[in-house]
N, CA, C and O atoms as a Tripos MOL2 file, in Angstrom:
@<TRIPOS>MOLECULE
protein
  300   299    75     0     0
PROTEIN
NO_CHARGES

@<TRIPOS>ATOM
      1 N         126.5170  118.0590  173.0100 N.3       1 MET1
      2 CA        125.3980  117.5210  172.3700 C.3       1 MET1
      3 C         124.5160  117.5440  174.1990 C.2       1 MET1
      4 O         123.4330  118.0160  174.5420 O.2       1 MET1
      5 N         125.5060  116.8670  174.9290 N.am      2 LEU2
      6 CA        124.7960  116.5890  176.5400 C.3       2 LEU2
      7 C         124.7910  118.2130  177.4100 C.2       2 LEU2
      8 O         123.9450  118.6870  178.1680 O.2       2 LEU2
      9 N         125.7860  118.6350  177.0420 N.am      3 ARG3
     10 CA        125.6340  120.1280  177.9000 C.3       3 ARG3
     11 C         125.0540  120.7280  178.8430 C.2       3 ARG3
     12 O         125.1990  120.9650  180.0420 O.2       3 ARG3
     13 N         124.0420  121.0000  177.6250 N.am      4 PRO4
     14 CA        122.6830  121.7210  178.2760 C.3       4 PRO4
     15 C         121.9660  120.7200  178.9130 C.2       4 PRO4
     16 O         120.8380  121.0850  179.2440 O.2       4 PRO4
     17 N         122.3870  119.0430  179.3240 N.am      5 MET5
     18 CA        121.6130  118.5620  180.6140 C.3       5 MET5
     19 C         122.2240  118.7740  181.0890 C.2       5 MET5
     20 O         121.6610  119.4620  181.9410 O.2       5 MET5
     21 N         123.7200  118.7380  181.4390 N.am      6 SER6
     22 CA        124.2950  118.6970  182.8620 C.3       6 SER6
     23 C         124.1860  119.8350  183.3350 C.2       6 SER6
     24 O         124.2490  119.8950  184.5630 O.2       6 SER6
     25 N         124.0000  121.0390  182.6270 N.am      7 LYS7
     26 CA        123.8240  121.9430  183.3110 C.3       7 LYS7
     27 C         122.2070  122.5190  184.1400 C.2       7 LYS7
     28 O         121.9010  123.5840  184.6760 O.2       7 LYS7
     29 N         121.6530  121.5660  183.9670 N.am      8 LEU8
     30 CA        120.2210  121.1560  184.7370 C.3       8 LEU8
     31 C         120.2910  120.0300  186.2500 C.2       8 LEU8
     32 O         119.4560  119.9090  187.1460 O.2       8 LEU8
     33 N         121.8910  119.1940  186.0280 N.am      9 MET9
     34 CA        122.2130  118.5260  187.0790 C.3       9 MET9
     35 C         122.0480  118.9620  187.8080 C.2       9 MET9
     36 O         122.1740  120.1850  187.8700 O.2       9 MET9
     37 N         121.5900  118.0760  189.0030 N.am     10 SER10
     38 CA        122.1290  118.4340  190.7020 C.3      10 SER10
     39 C         122.8160  117.7810  191.4900 C.2      10 SER10
     40 O         122.5840  116.7540  192.1280 O.2      10 SER10
     41 N         123.9320  118.6260  191.3890 N.am     11 GLN11
     42 CA        125.2220  117.6330  192.6270 C.3      11 GLN11
     43 C         124.6290  116.3090  193.3620 C.2      11 GLN11
     44 O         125.2330  115.6000  194.1670 O.2      11 GLN11
     45 N         123.8210  116.2120  193.0730 N.am     12 GLU12
     46 CA        123.2670  114.9950  194.1820 C.3      12 GLU12
     47 C         123.1200  114.0190  193.0300 C.2      12 GLU12
     48 O         123.8680  113.0420  192.9920 O.2      12 GLU12
     49 N         121.9830  114.2660  191.8560 N.am     13 LEU13
     50 CA        122.1830  113.4450  190.7690 C.3      13 LEU13
     51 C         123.7440  113.3010  189.9760 C.2      13 LEU13
     52 O         123.8910  112.3700  189.1850 O.2      13 LEU13
     53 N         125.0270  114.3850  190.2630 N.am     14 ALA14
     54 CA        125.7820  114.2980  189.0660 C.3      14 ALA14
     55 C         126.6870  113.1170  190.3300 C.2      14 ALA14
     56 O         127.4970  112.3550  189.8000 O.2      14 ALA14
     57 N         126.5450  113.0170  191.7330 N.am     15 ARG15
     58 CA        127.3740  112.0200  192.6430 C.3      15 ARG15
     59 C         126.6710  110.8530  192.1890 C.2      15 ARG15
     60 O         127.2900  109.9250  191.6670 O.2      15 ARG15
     61 N         125.1230  110.8200  192.3850 N.am     16 GLU16
     62 CA        124.9140  109.3260  191.7140 C.3      16 GLU16
     63 C         125.2460  108.8140  190.4390 C.2      16 GLU16
     64 O         125.3120  107.5880  190.3500 O.2      16 GLU16
     65 N         125.5240  109.6660  189.1820 N.am     17 LEU17
     66 CA        125.4610  108.9750  187.8740 C.3      17 LEU17
     67 C         127.3650  109.0640  187.8960 C.2      17 LEU17
     68 O         127.9570  108.9600  186.8210 O.2      17 LEU17
     69 N         128.0950  109.2440  189.1040 N.am     18 VAL18
     70 CA        129.6080  109.3790  188.9850 C.3      18 VAL18
     71 C         130.0520  107.5710  190.1280 C.2      18 VAL18
     72 O         131.2200  107.2160  190.2870 O.2      18 VAL18
     73 N         129.2520  107.0390  190.5210 N.am     19 ALA19
     74 CA        129.2950  106.3440  191.1260 C.3      19 ALA19
     75 C         128.4810  104.9540  190.5290 C.2      19 ALA19
     76 O         128.4380  103.7620  190.8330 O.2      19 ALA19
     77 N         127.9750  105.6840  189.6800 N.am     20 LEU20
     78 CA        126.5480  104.3030  188.6160 C.3      20 LEU20
     79 C         128.0350  103.3630  188.0770 C.2      20 LEU20
     80 O         129.0100  103.8210  187.4820 O.2      20 LEU20
     81 N         127.7800  101.8530  188.5480 N.am     21 LYS21
     82 CA        128.6700  101.1000  188.2590 C.3      21 LYS21
     83 C         127.5610  100.0960  187.3600 C.2      21 LYS21
     84 O         126.3540  100.2160  187.5670 O.2      21 LYS21
     85 N         128.1820   98.9240  186.1660 N.am     22 VAL22
     86 CA        127.4180   98.2490  185.4890 C.3      22 VAL22
     87 C         127.0510   97.3170  186.3290 C.2      22 VAL22
     88 O         127.7750   97.2820  187.3250 O.2      22 VAL22
     89 N         126.0840   96.4380  186.3090 N.am     23 GLU23
     90 CA        125.4130   95.4610  186.3950 C.3      23 GLU23
     91 C         126.8530   94.1340  186.2340 C.2      23 GLU23
     92 O         127.8200   94.2900  185.4890 O.2      23 GLU23
     93 N         126.6710   93.1510  186.9560 N.am     24 ASP24
     94 CA        127.5060   92.1660  186.5330 C.3      24 ASP24
     95 C         127.1380   91.3600  185.5470 C.2      24 ASP24
     96 O         128.1250   90.7480  185.1400 O.2      24 ASP24
     97 N         126.1700   91.0800  184.9770 N.am     25 ASP25
     98 CA        125.3570   90.2650  184.2540 C.3      25 ASP25
     99 C         125.7160   90.8620  182.8880 C.2      25 ASP25
    100 O         126.1550   90.2090  181.9410 O.2      25 ASP25
    101 N         125.4150   92.5290  182.9010 N.am     26 THR26
    102 CA        125.5050   93.3430  182.0430 C.3      26 THR26
    103 C         126.4590   93.3270  181.5440 C.2      26 THR26
    104 O         126.3320   93.5320  180.3370 O.2      26 THR26
    105 N         127.7270   93.1350  181.9500 N.am     27 GLN27
    106 CA        129.6050   93.3110  181.8210 C.3      27 GLN27
    107 C         129.3200   92.2360  181.3510 C.2      27 GLN27
    108 O         129.1580   92.2990  180.1330 O.2      27 GLN27
    109 N         129.1210   90.8010  181.9780 N.am     28 GLU28
    110 CA        129.0380   89.1380  181.4770 C.3      28 GLU28
    111 C         129.1820   89.6460  179.9500 C.2      28 GLU28
    112 O         130.1070   89.5610  179.1420 O.2      28 GLU28
    113 N         127.4520   90.4000  179.8630 N.am     29 ARG29
    114 CA        127.1480   89.3510  178.9370 C.3      29 ARG29
    115 C         127.4510   90.6690  177.3590 C.2      29 ARG29
    116 O         127.0360   90.2990  176.2610 O.2      29 ARG29
    117 N         127.9900   91.7420  177.4440 N.am     30 TYR30
    118 CA        128.8670   92.2470  176.8170 C.3      30 TYR30
    119 C         130.7370   92.0010  176.6450 C.2      30 TYR30
    120 O         131.4490   92.6440  175.8740 O.2      30 TYR30
    121 N         131.2270   90.8510  177.6380 N.am     31 ASP31
    122 CA        132.0940   90.6370  177.6570 C.3      31 ASP31
    123 C         132.1730   89.2800  176.4210 C.2      31 ASP31
    124 O         133.0940   89.0640  175.6340 O.2      31 ASP31
    125 N         130.7340   88.4190  176.6060 N.am     32 TYR32
    126 CA        130.8720   86.9980  175.4380 C.3      32 TYR32
    127 C         130.5590   87.7290  174.2050 C.2      32 TYR32
    128 O         130.9040   87.1990  173.1490 O.2      32 TYR32
    129 N         129.9660   88.8520  174.1710 N.am     33 LEU33
    130 CA        129.5230   89.6340  172.7950 C.3      33 LEU33
    131 C         130.2490   89.6560  172.4160 C.2      33 LEU33
    132 O         130.4730   89.0440  171.3720 O.2      33 LEU33
    133 N         131.4730   90.7090  173.3020 N.am     34 ALA34
    134 CA        132.7370   91.0340  172.7140 C.3      34 ALA34
    135 C         133.8930   89.7610  172.0520 C.2      34 ALA34
    136 O         134.5600   90.0040  171.0460 O.2      34 ALA34
    137 N         133.9530   88.8930  172.5280 N.am     35 ALA35
    138 CA        134.5940   88.2500  172.6510 C.3      35 ALA35
    139 C         133.9120   87.4140  170.8800 C.2      35 ALA35
    140 O         134.4010   87.2800  169.7580 O.2      35 ALA35
    141 N         133.1150   87.1920  171.2720 N.am     36 GLY36
    142 CA        131.9290   86.6470  169.5520 C.3      36 GLY36
    143 C         132.8960   87.5030  168.7010 C.2      36 GLY36
    144 O         133.7380   86.9870  167.9660 O.2      36 GLY36
    145 N         132.7070   89.0380  168.8590 N.am     37 ARG37
    146 CA        133.1480   89.3050  167.4720 C.3      37 ARG37
    147 C         134.6120   89.3440  167.4110 C.2      37 ARG37
    148 O         134.9020   89.6350  166.2500 O.2      37 ARG37
    149 N         135.4570   89.2190  167.9730 N.am     38 ARG38
    150 CA        137.0050   89.4480  168.4390 C.3      38 ARG38
    151 C         136.6330   87.4660  166.9560 C.2      38 ARG38
    152 O         136.7100   87.1780  165.7620 O.2      38 ARG38
    153 N         136.4060   87.0660  167.7870 N.am     39 GLU39
    154 CA        135.8970   85.7620  166.8000 C.3      39 GLU39
    155 C         135.3390   85.5280  166.0510 C.2      39 GLU39
    156 O         135.2900   84.3260  165.7910 O.2      39 GLU39
    157 N         134.5770   86.4310  165.2270 N.am     40 GLY40
    158 CA        133.6780   86.5680  164.0490 C.3      40 GLY40
    159 C         132.4570   85.7580  164.0750 C.2      40 GLY40
    160 O         131.9000   85.4360  163.0250 O.2      40 GLY40
    161 N         131.9170   85.3380  165.4870 N.am     41 SER41
    162 CA        131.0980   84.4470  165.1700 C.3      41 SER41
    163 C         129.3710   85.0570  165.6870 C.2      41 SER41
    164 O         128.4300   84.2630  165.7070 O.2      41 SER41
    165 N         129.1990   86.4850  166.0580 N.am     42 LEU42
    166 CA        128.3630   86.8550  165.9970 C.3      42 LEU42
    167 C         126.7740   87.0400  165.0820 C.2      42 LEU42
    168 O         126.7620   87.5180  163.9480 O.2      42 LEU42
    169 N         125.5900   86.6080  165.7490 N.am     43 THR43
    170 CA        124.8400   86.8470  164.6520 C.3      43 THR43
    171 C         124.2490   88.0560  164.6420 C.2      43 THR43
    172 O         124.5830   88.8190  165.5480 O.2      43 THR43
    173 N         123.4490   88.4360  163.8450 N.am     44 PRO44
    174 CA        123.5120   90.0110  163.0570 C.3      44 PRO44
    175 C         122.7720   90.5700  164.5820 C.2      44 PRO44
    176 O         122.9260   91.6600  165.1330 O.2      44 PRO44
    177 N         121.9670   89.4430  164.9920 N.am     45 ASP45
    178 CA        120.8930   90.5310  166.4150 C.3      45 ASP45
    179 C         122.1950   90.6780  167.2530 C.2      45 ASP45
    180 O         122.4520   91.8010  167.6880 O.2      45 ASP45
    181 N         123.0540   89.6300  167.5230 N.am     46 GLU46
    182 CA        124.4500   89.5910  168.7590 C.3      46 GLU46
    183 C         124.6740   90.9690  168.6970 C.2      46 GLU46
    184 O         124.3910   91.7380  169.6150 O.2      46 GLU46
    185 N         125.2950   91.3720  167.3810 N.am     47 GLU47
    186 CA        125.8700   92.4090  166.4860 C.3      47 GLU47
    187 C         125.2320   93.7220  167.4460 C.2      47 GLU47
    188 O         125.5820   94.4460  168.3780 O.2      47 GLU47
    189 N         124.2520   93.5310  166.6900 N.am     48 ALA48
    190 CA        122.5700   95.1140  167.3800 C.3      48 ALA48
    191 C         123.1360   95.1900  168.2280 C.2      48 ALA48
    192 O         123.9840   96.0720  168.0910 O.2      48 ALA48
    193 N         123.1880   94.5060  169.5700 N.am     49 GLU49
    194 CA        123.2420   94.2570  170.6850 C.3      49 GLU49
    195 C         124.1670   94.5650  171.5170 C.2      49 GLU49
    196 O         124.0880   95.0920  172.6270 O.2      49 GLU49
    197 N         125.3530   94.0880  170.7210 N.am     50 LEU50
    198 CA        126.9810   94.8500  170.7360 C.3      50 LEU50
    199 C         126.5600   96.4170  171.3430 C.2      50 LEU50
    200 O         126.7770   97.0760  172.3600 O.2      50 LEU50
    201 N         125.9390   96.5420  170.2590 N.am     51 GLN51
    202 CA        126.2140   98.0420  169.7640 C.3      51 GLN51
    203 C         125.6330   98.7350  170.0700 C.2      51 GLN51
    204 O         125.9910   99.9070  169.9520 O.2      51 GLN51
    205 N         124.4300   98.4120  170.6240 N.am     52 ASP52
    206 CA        123.7930   98.8840  171.3490 C.3      52 ASP52
    207 C         124.3650   99.5840  173.0040 C.2      52 ASP52
    208 O         123.9370  100.4760  173.7370 O.2      52 ASP52
    209 N         125.3340   98.7930  173.0520 N.am     53 LEU53
    210 CA        125.7330   98.4750  174.6090 C.3      53 LEU53
    211 C         127.2120   99.3600  174.9450 C.2      53 LEU53
    212 O         127.6540   99.8060  176.0030 O.2      53 LEU53
    213 N         127.8050   99.3900  173.3700 N.am     54 VAL54
    214 CA        128.6160  100.6980  173.3920 C.3      54 VAL54
    215 C         128.1310  102.0070  173.1200 C.2      54 VAL54
    216 O         128.6760  103.0970  173.3010 O.2      54 VAL54
    217 N         126.9480  101.7000  172.6280 N.am     55 GLN55
    218 CA        126.2540  103.3800  172.6140 C.3      55 GLN55
    219 C         126.2820  103.9200  174.1910 C.2      55 GLN55
    220 O         126.8810  104.8160  174.7870 O.2      55 GLN55
    221 N         125.4250  103.0140  174.5040 N.am     56 VAL56
    222 CA        124.8000  103.3320  176.2440 C.3      56 VAL56
    223 C         126.2970  104.0200  176.9810 C.2      56 VAL56
    224 O         126.5360  105.1160  177.4880 O.2      56 VAL56
    225 N         127.0200  102.9360  176.7780 N.am     57 ASN57
    226 CA        127.9690  103.4890  177.2880 C.3      57 ASN57
    227 C         128.6630  104.4930  177.1570 C.2      57 ASN57
    228 O         129.1880  105.1590  178.0480 O.2      57 ASN57
    229 N         128.7020  104.6700  175.8540 N.am     58 SER58
    230 CA        129.7860  106.0570  175.3250 C.3      58 SER58
    231 C         128.4570  107.2270  175.8590 C.2      58 SER58
    232 O         128.7370  108.3880  176.1580 O.2      58 SER58
    233 N         127.0460  106.6930  175.9070 N.am     59 MET59
    234 CA        126.9160  108.5150  175.9230 C.3      59 MET59
    235 C         126.8270  108.1230  178.1130 C.2      59 MET59
    236 O         126.6570  109.0900  178.8550 O.2      59 MET59
    237 N         126.8970  107.4290  178.4050 N.am     60 LEU60
    238 CA        126.9910  107.0050  180.2230 C.3      60 LEU60
    239 C         128.4350  107.7230  180.1420 C.2      60 LEU60
    240 O         128.5460  108.9260  180.3820 O.2      60 LEU60
    241 N         129.4040  107.0060  179.8310 N.am     61 SER61
    242 CA        130.4130  108.1310  180.1560 C.3      61 SER61
    243 C         130.7120  109.1910  179.8010 C.2      61 SER61
    244 O         131.6380  109.7970  180.3410 O.2      61 SER61
    245 N         129.7820  109.8500  178.4810 N.am     62 MET62
    246 CA        129.7470  111.4530  178.5330 C.3      62 MET62
    247 C         129.1310  111.9190  179.5350 C.2      62 MET62
    248 O         129.5980  112.7400  180.3240 O.2      62 MET62
    249 N         128.0810  111.4470  179.5750 N.am     63 LEU63
    250 CA        127.4830  112.2070  181.2660 C.3      63 LEU63
    251 C         128.0780  111.4470  182.1740 C.2      63 LEU63
    252 O         127.5540  110.4060  181.7780 O.2      63 LEU63
    253 N         128.6660  111.1350  182.9690 N.am     64 LYS64
    254 CA        129.5360  111.1130  183.8220 C.3      64 LYS64
    255 C         130.9700  112.0370  183.7210 C.2      64 LYS64
    256 O         131.8190  111.8190  184.5850 O.2      64 LYS64
    257 N         131.2390  113.0310  182.7100 N.am     65 ALA65
    258 CA        132.3770  113.2660  182.8760 C.3      65 ALA65
    259 C         132.1140  114.5630  182.8590 C.2      65 ALA65
    260 O         132.9310  115.3280  183.3720 O.2      65 ALA65
    261 N         130.7610  115.1320  182.1880 N.am     66 GLU66
    262 CA        130.4590  116.0720  182.6670 C.3      66 GLU66
    263 C         129.9950  116.4130  184.3720 C.2      66 GLU66
    264 O         130.0810  117.4030  185.0980 O.2      66 GLU66
    265 N         129.4050  114.8380  184.5500 N.am     67 ALA67
    266 CA        128.8280  115.5320  186.1920 C.3      67 ALA67
    267 C         129.9130  115.2040  187.0210 C.2      67 ALA67
    268 O         129.6810  115.6840  188.1310 O.2      67 ALA67
    269 N         131.4270  114.3710  187.0010 N.am     68 ARG68
    270 CA        132.7760  114.8070  186.9200 C.3      68 ARG68
    271 C         132.6360  116.6300  187.5110 C.2      68 ARG68
    272 O         132.5080  117.2280  188.5790 O.2      68 ARG68
    273 N         132.7930  117.0280  185.6820 N.am     69 LEU69
    274 CA        132.9710  118.6010  185.7610 C.3      69 LEU69
    275 C         132.4010  119.5000  186.6380 C.2      69 LEU69
    276 O         133.0010  120.3270  187.3250 O.2      69 LEU69
    277 N         130.5960  119.1940  186.5530 N.am     70 LEU70
    278 CA        130.0520  119.9550  187.9960 C.3      70 LEU70
    279 C         130.0560  120.0310  189.1490 C.2      70 LEU70
    280 O         129.5480  120.9530  189.7870 O.2      70 LEU70
    281 N         130.7920  118.8000  189.7380 N.am     71 LEU71
    282 CA        130.8210  118.1020  190.6210 C.3      71 LEU71
    283 C         132.5110  118.7470  191.0750 C.2      71 LEU71
    284 O         132.7260  118.2770  192.1920 O.2      71 LEU71
    285 N         133.1590  119.2060  190.8440 N.am     72 ALA72
    286 CA        134.8880  119.8390  190.4850 C.3      72 ALA72
    287 C         134.6420  121.5460  190.2920 C.2      72 ALA72
    288 O         135.1050  122.4670  190.9660 O.2      72 ALA72
    289 N         133.9090  121.5750  189.3370 N.am     73 ASN73
    290 CA        133.5150  123.7160  189.4880 C.3      73 ASN73
    291 C         132.5760  123.6930  190.8600 C.2      73 ASN73
    292 O         132.4450  124.9010  191.0530 O.2      73 ASN73
    293 N         132.0070  123.1730  191.6920 N.am     74 ALA74
    294 CA        131.0140  123.2410  193.1780 C.3      74 ALA74
    295 C         131.9480  122.6450  194.4280 C.2      74 ALA74
    296 O         131.6230  122.4140  195.5920 O.2      74 ALA74
    297 N         133.2810  122.4760  193.7210 N.am     75 ALA75
    298 CA        134.1450  122.1390  195.2410 C.3      75 ALA75
    299 C         134.6160  123.4040  195.4040 C.2      75 ALA75
    300 O         135.3140  123.6820  196.3790 O.2      75 ALA75
@<TRIPOS>BOND
     1     1     2 1
     2     2     3 1
     3     3     4 2
     4     3     5 am
     5     5     6 1
     6     6     7 1
     7     7     8 2
     8     7     9 am
     9     9    10 1
    10    10    11 1
    11    11    12 2
    12    11    13 am
    13    13    14 1
    14    14    15 1
    15    15    16 2
    16    15    17 am
    17    17    18 1
    18    18    19 1
    19    19    20 2
    20    19    21 am
    21    21    22 1
    22    22    23 1
    23    23    24 2
    24    23    25 am
    25    25    26 1
    26    26    27 1
    27    27    28 2
    28    27    29 am
    29    29    30 1
    30    30    31 1
    31    31    32 2
    32    31    33 am
    33    33    34 1
    34    34    35 1
    35    35    36 2
    36    35    37 am
    37    37    38 1
    38    38    39 1
    39    39    40 2
    40    39    41 am
    41    41    42 1
    42    42    43 1
    43    43    44 2
    44    43    45 am
    45    45    46 1
    46    46    47 1
    47    47    48 2
    48    47    49 am
    49    49    50 1
    50    50    51 1
    51    51    52 2
    52    51    53 am
    53    53    54 1
    54    54    55 1
    55    55    56 2
    56    55    57 am
    57    57    58 1
    58    58    59 1
    59    59    60 2
    60    59    61 am
    61    61    62 1
    62    62    63 1
    63    63    64 2
    64    63    65 am
    65    65    66 1
    66    66    67 1
    67    67    68 2
    68    67    69 am
    69    69    70 1
    70    70    71 1
    71    71    72 2
    72    71    73 am
    73    73    74 1
    74    74    75 1
    75    75    76 2
    76    75    77 am
    77    77    78 1
    78    78    79 1
    79    79    80 2
    80    79    81 am
    81    81    82 1
    82    82    83 1
    83    83    84 2
    84    83    85 am
    85    85    86 1
    86    86    87 1
    87    87    88 2
    88    87    89 am
    89    89    90 1
    90    90    91 1
    91    91    92 2
    92    91    93 am
    93    93    94 1
    94    94    95 1
    95    95    96 2
    96    95    97 am
    97    97    98 1
    98    98    99 1
    99    99   100 2
   100    99   101 am
   101   101   102 1
   102   102   103 1
   103   103   104 2
   104   103   105 am
   105   105   106 1
   106   106   107 1
   107   107   108 2
   108   107   109 am
   109   109   110 1
   110   110   111 1
   111   111   112 2
   112   111   113 am
   113   113   114 1
   114   114   115 1
   115   115   116 2
   116   115   117 am
   117   117   118 1
   118   118   119 1
   119   119   120 2
   120   119   121 am
   121   121   122 1
   122   122   123 1
   123   123   124 2
   124   123   125 am
   125   125   126 1
   126   126   127 1
   127   127   128 2
   128   127   129 am
   129   129   130 1
   130   130   131 1
   131   131   132 2
   132   131   133 am
   133   133   134 1
   134   134   135 1
   135   135   136 2
   136   135   137 am
   137   137   138 1
   138   138   139 1
   139   139   140 2
   140   139   141 am
   141   141   142 1
   142   142   143 1
   143   143   144 2
   144   143   145 am
   145   145   146 1
   146   146   147 1
   147   147   148 2
   148   147   149 am
   149   149   150 1
   150   150   151 1
   151   151   152 2
   152   151   153 am
   153   153   154 1
   154   154   155 1
   155   155   156 2
   156   155   157 am
   157   157   158 1
   158   158   159 1
   159   159   160 2
   160   159   161 am
   161   161   162 1
   162   162   163 1
   163   163   164 2
   164   163   165 am
   165   165   166 1
   166   166   167 1
   167   167   168 2
   168   167   169 am
   169   169   170 1
   170   170   171 1
   171   171   172 2
   172   171   173 am
   173   173   174 1
   174   174   175 1
   175   175   176 2
   176   175   177 am
   177   177   178 1
   178   178   179 1
   179   179   180 2
   180   179   181 am
   181   181   182 1
   182   182   183 1
   183   183   184 2
   184   183   185 am
   185   185   186 1
   186   186   187 1
   187   187   188 2
   188   187   189 am
   189   189   190 1
   190   190   191 1
   191   191   192 2
   192   191   193 am
   193   193   194 1
   194   194   195 1
   195   195   196 2
   196   195   197 am
   197   197   198 1
   198   198   199 1
   199   199   200 2
   200   199   201 am
   201   201   202 1
   202   202   203 1
   203   203   204 2
   204   203   205 am
   205   205   206 1
   206   206   207 1
   207   207   208 2
   208   207   209 am
   209   209   210 1
   210   210   211 1
   211   211   212 2
   212   211   213 am
   213   213   214 1
   214   214   215 1
   215   215   216 2
   216   215   217 am
   217   217   218 1
   218   218   219 1
   219   219   220 2
   220   219   221 am
   221   221   222 1
   222   222   223 1
   223   223   224 2
   224   223   225 am
   225   225   226 1
   226   226   227 1
   227   227   228 2
   228   227   229 am
   229   229   230 1
   230   230   231 1
   231   231   232 2
   232   231   233 am
   233   233   234 1
   234   234   235 1
   235   235   236 2
   236   235   237 am
   237   237   238 1
   238   238   239 1
   239   239   240 2
   240   239   241 am
   241   241   242 1
   242   242   243 1
   243   243   244 2
   244   243   245 am
   245   245   246 1
   246   246   247 1
   247   247   248 2
   248   247   249 am
   249   249   250 1
   250   250   251 1
   251   251   252 2
   252   251   253 am
   253   253   254 1
   254   254   255 1
   255   255   256 2
   256   255   257 am
   257   257   258 1
   258   258   259 1
   259   259   260 2
   260   259   261 am
   261   261   262 1
   262   262   263 1
   263   263   264 2
   264   263   265 am
   265   265   266 1
   266   266   267 1
   267   267   268 2
   268   267   269 am
   269   269   270 1
   270   270   271 1
   271   271   272 2
   272   271   273 am
   273   273   274 1
   274   274   275 1
   275   275   276 2
   276   275   277 am
   277   277   278 1
   278   278   279 1
   279   279   280 2
   280   279   281 am
   281   281   282 1
   282   282   283 1
   283   283   284 2
   284   283   285 am
   285   285   286 1
   286   286   287 1
   287   287   288 2
   288   287   289 am
   289   289   290 1
   290   290   291 1
   291   291   292 2
   292   291   293 am
   293   293   294 1
   294   294   295 1
   295   295   296 2
   296   295   297 am
   297   297   298 1
   298   298   299 1
   299   299   300 2
@<TRIPOS>SUBSTRUCTURE
     1 MET1         2 RESIDUE 1 A MET
     2 LEU2         6 RESIDUE 1 A LEU
     3 ARG3        10 RESIDUE 1 A ARG
     4 PRO4        14 RESIDUE 1 A PRO
     5 MET5        18 RESIDUE 1 A MET
     6 SER6        22 RESIDUE 1 A SER
     7 LYS7        26 RESIDUE 1 A LYS
     8 LEU8        30 RESIDUE 1 A LEU
     9 MET9        34 RESIDUE 1 A MET
    10 SER10       38 RESIDUE 1 A SER
    11 GLN11       42 RESIDUE 1 A GLN
    12 GLU12       46 RESIDUE 1 A GLU
    13 LEU13       50 RESIDUE 1 A LEU
    14 ALA14       54 RESIDUE 1 A ALA
    15 ARG15       58 RESIDUE 1 A ARG
    16 GLU16       62 RESIDUE 1 A GLU
    17 LEU17       66 RESIDUE 1 A LEU
    18 VAL18       70 RESIDUE 1 A VAL
    19 ALA19       74 RESIDUE 1 A ALA
    20 LEU20       78 RESIDUE 1 A LEU
    21 LYS21       82 RESIDUE 1 A LYS
    22 VAL22       86 RESIDUE 1 A VAL
    23 GLU23       90 RESIDUE 1 A GLU
    24 ASP24       94 RESIDUE 1 A ASP
    25 ASP25       98 RESIDUE 1 A ASP
    26 THR26      102 RESIDUE 1 A THR
    27 GLN27      106 RESIDUE 1 A GLN
    28 GLU28      110 RESIDUE 1 A GLU
    29 ARG29      114 RESIDUE 1 A ARG
    30 TYR30      118 RESIDUE 1 A TYR
    31 ASP31      122 RESIDUE 1 A ASP
    32 TYR32      126 RESIDUE 1 A TYR
    33 LEU33      130 RESIDUE 1 A LEU
    34 ALA34      134 RESIDUE 1 A ALA
    35 ALA35      138 RESIDUE 1 A ALA
    36 GLY36      142 RESIDUE 1 A GLY
    37 ARG37      146 RESIDUE 1 A ARG
    38 ARG38      150 RESIDUE 1 A ARG
    39 GLU39      154 RESIDUE 1 A GLU
    40 GLY40      158 RESIDUE 1 A GLY
    41 SER41      162 RESIDUE 1 A SER
    42 LEU42      166 RESIDUE 1 A LEU
    43 THR43      170 RESIDUE 1 A THR
    44 PRO44      174 RESIDUE 1 A PRO
    45 ASP45      178 RESIDUE 1 A ASP
    46 GLU46      182 RESIDUE 1 A GLU
    47 GLU47      186 RESIDUE 1 A GLU
    48 ALA48      190 RESIDUE 1 A ALA
    49 GLU49      194 RESIDUE 1 A GLU
    50 LEU50      198 RESIDUE 1 A LEU
    51 GLN51      202 RESIDUE 1 A GLN
    52 ASP52      206 RESIDUE 1 A ASP
    53 LEU53      210 RESIDUE 1 A LEU
    54 VAL54      214 RESIDUE 1 A VAL
    55 GLN55      218 RESIDUE 1 A GLN
    56 VAL56      222 RESIDUE 1 A VAL
    57 ASN57      226 RESIDUE 1 A ASN
    58 SER58      230 RESIDUE 1 A SER
    59 MET59      234 RESIDUE 1 A MET
    60 LEU60      238 RESIDUE 1 A LEU
    61 SER61      242 RESIDUE 1 A SER
    62 MET62      246 RESIDUE 1 A MET
    63 LEU63      250 RESIDUE 1 A LEU
    64 LYS64      254 RESIDUE 1 A LYS
    65 ALA65      258 RESIDUE 1 A ALA
    66 GLU66      262 RESIDUE 1 A GLU
    67 ALA67      266 RESIDUE 1 A ALA
    68 ARG68      270 RESIDUE 1 A ARG
    69 LEU69      274 RESIDUE 1 A LEU
    70 LEU70      278 RESIDUE 1 A LEU
    71 LEU71      282 RESIDUE 1 A LEU
    72 ALA72      286 RESIDUE 1 A ALA
    73 ASN73      290 RESIDUE 1 A ASN
    74 ALA74      294 RESIDUE 1 A ALA
    75 ALA75      298 RESIDUE 1 A ALA
């Protein structure tokens, strides 16, 4: 699904993607929501927020994998 996008990715963008790290406050929020899910205490809005974070992380992971591949092939 994301491969066509990576074909247009510059090496500079690929390096930026690979170096991208989640902000501390976002990680703390994810940890809080994940703990709430384990405890069964999330509200429906919190559950939706957690799902959004998981989806964004999954897409970013795929983009990073494509970026790493592009950089490896360029070397």
